[in-house]
Structures are given as structure tokens and as C-alpha cells.
N, C-alpha and C positions, 0 to 999 in steps of 0.2 A: 629260397623256399625249399624246405625239406620235402622229399617225395613220400607220399603215404606208402607204407609197406604192407599194411593189412588190407585185405579185401573187404569191401563193404557189402552187406547183405540186405536186400530189400524184401520185406515180408508183407504179404497182403492178407488181411483178415477176411476170410470168406463168409464166416457166419459166427454170430454170438448167441449165447444162451443165458437166460435168466434162471436163477435157481432159488427156491424157497425152502431148501432142505436144512438150513441152519437153525439152531435153537435161538430163542429170544433172550437167552442168558449166556454169559460166558461161564463155562463150567470147567474147572481145573481139577483133575484127578491126581492126588498125591498117593502114589502106590509104593508101599513097602516092598523092597526087592524080594521076589519069590524064588523058589528053587527051580532048577531045570529050565525048560523053555516056556514056562507059564507066562512070562512077561510078554512074549510074542502074541499069545492068545488074548491076554488082557488088553493090549494095545489095539489089536484088530477089532475086538468086540466093542470096546469103549468108543472107538472112532465111529463104528456103525451106529452106536446109540447117541451120538451127538456131542461127545466131549470136545472142548476147545483146546485144551493143553493137557499134557501128561507129564508129571514130575516123578521120575524114579527116585525113591527115597531110601537111604541107608538108615536102618533103625537098629535098636539094641538086639532084637531077636532075629534079625535077618541072618540067615545062614550064609547067603551069598556075600562075599566080600570082593569088591572090585578095586584094583588100583587105577590110577588115572588113565593109563593106556588102555586097559580092558574096558573101563567105563566109556571111553570115547568110542571104541569099536562097537560096543553094545548099543550105544545111543544111535549111532549111524544105522545099525541094523533095525532098531525099533522105529526110526524115522521112515525107513523104507517100507516097513510094515504099515505104518500110518498112511503113507501116500497111497499104497495099493488098496487099503481098506476104504479110504476116502473116495477113490475113483469107483470102486465097486458099489459103494453106497450112493453114488451120485451127488456127493457133497460139493458145495461151492468153495470150501476152504480145506486145506490140508492141516490138521492139528499138529502143532509142534510138540516134539518130545524133547524136554529140557535135559541138560546134563544132570547126572546123578547128584542129588543134594543130601547132605547130612540132615538129621532131624531138626536141629536148631535153625539151620538155614532155610529149610522148608517151612518152618513155622513163621519165620520172618517174611517169607514170600507170601504165605497164606494171609498174613496180616494186611496185605494190600487189597484183599477181597471184601465184599460186603457181608458175606455169610460163610462160616466154616462149620462143616458137619463132621463129627468123628463117630462113626459106628463103633460102639463099645459095649461089651456084654454086661458090664456093671452099670450101665446107664439106667435112667428111670424107664417106666413102662411105655407102651406103644401110644398112649394118649399124648405124652409129651412129644413123641416122634411126630405124630399127626399134627400137633400144634406148630412144630418147627417147620414142617413142610408147608402148612397153610400160610405161614408168615412170609414165605418167599414171594418175590414179585418179579415179573418179566423186566428185562432190561438191566438187571443187576449182575453181580458176579458171585459165584458159589464155589467154594473149595470143598473137596471130599478127601479126608485123610483115612487111608486104609493101611492097617498094619500087615506085616508079613505072616507067614505060618506061625502060629502061636500068639499072634496079636501084638498089641503094644504092651510095653512094661507099664505098670501103674505109675511109675515116676515120670514117664513120658507124657501120659495124659494129664497128670498133675502139673507138669511144667507148662503145658499148653493152657490150662485153666488159669494158672498163676500169671502168665503173660497177658491173658485176656483181662484179668482183674487189674493189672498194673496200668493199663491204658484205657480206662473206661470212656474217655472222650473220643476214642477212635473206633472205626468200624470193626477192628479186631475183637472188640468186646462182644461181638455177635457170634462167638464160637460156642458150639453146643455139642454135647455127647448125645447120641441117639441110639435107640435099640432097634434092631432089625427083626424083631419077632422072637419067638420062644426057641428057635433052632439056631445053633451056631453055624455060621456060614464059613466056607473056605475063603482064603484071601482072594482067589480068582473069581469068586461069586459075589462078595460083599459090595464091591464097587459097582458092578453091573446091576445089582439090585437097586442101588440108589439112583444110578443113571436112568434106569427104566422108569422109576417113579418120576424123576425130574422131566423125562421126555413126555410122559403123560400130562404132567402139570403145566409145563412151560412152552411146549411147542404150539404154534398157532394153528 
């Protein structure tokens, strides 16, 4: 019989806590890579507002270009920010920051969700936005696609809508462009705007 070489550790749980700080929906923020250290701030605030996952997204107008090594290092940093923010906010779960995805890959991942919202300045008026928000239900999954500085290319939005039309029998057909008011919001503001509305609507 081989002798054990690793020491065993016995842990005693002294106290457990129940938390009701999680949203009733799974919310995934797809964030176009912003300049500078804005992503740190976006991760921190979106975690405070109840996001479930964050997907950094490389889009056509993104100024930041990350190779595989830099992307891995950045993701590790953003995950640490997420953990710190979750603890500060008293959350029961630490939201995962996914590896950086290209736009097409992000769309495919978004296709697994029940609803996908794309804030877009050329979308229909606020009445349609209100209708989309009112159609959301607790217990589902929601994706929010946010472009980088300068927003999405028209071709990117068209690609998303074409993919939605191509699979009408799937939940991906529930993708919609929404307007966030008369003012144009910065990339670091748009996602938080939507998360704030969802927090108001979906949290018990």
C-alpha cells in the first residue's frame, strides 16, 4: 500500500448564510471592447446591478485589439474585478467573465438565450422599447449586446437580424433592437442603463 504524501485538511463550517440578492433572470452582457480601462468599470458596475455573465466582444469598430495572450490576461483581471464587486454587493454568486469572443461567436452564444436586446440608435421609438421590456418574464434568460465607442456597424446589426430570421423556430428569433431614449449614450453607460431597468422589472 502506497503511503499518502499529501496532508489532508479538515474544514469545519461555522456558519452559513442565505442570500436573496440574485436576479430572477439570467442576464448576459455582451460588451464591445472599450478603450482604456473602461472595461474594469463596466464589469464592476454591471456586477453590482445583477448581471449573471459578461462576454467581452471584439467588434468592427472596437479600437482595442487583443491577441490571445493579452485577452487571457485581461480576462483574468476582469474576473478579479467581478469577484471583488460581487463580494462588495453582497451577492450570492460571482458572475463569470467569459473569454473574448468575436462578433459572430457572440451571436451564436446569444442564440441560446430567450431574449436578446440590442440598443441601437436607428431602432424604432421608445414605445417599442417599452413593449419589449414588458414582454420579458422572470425565470428566463436575457442577452444585452452593447457596441464599443462608435457603436455597431450597420452590417453587424443586419447580420444579427438575418440570423434571427433564419431560425424562426428557435428562441434566437426573439432578438430585437431597442432605443434608449433621445440621447446617445456612451458604451460604458448603455449597458448599465438596460441593467438598471431589468433590475427594477425583474428583481423580487
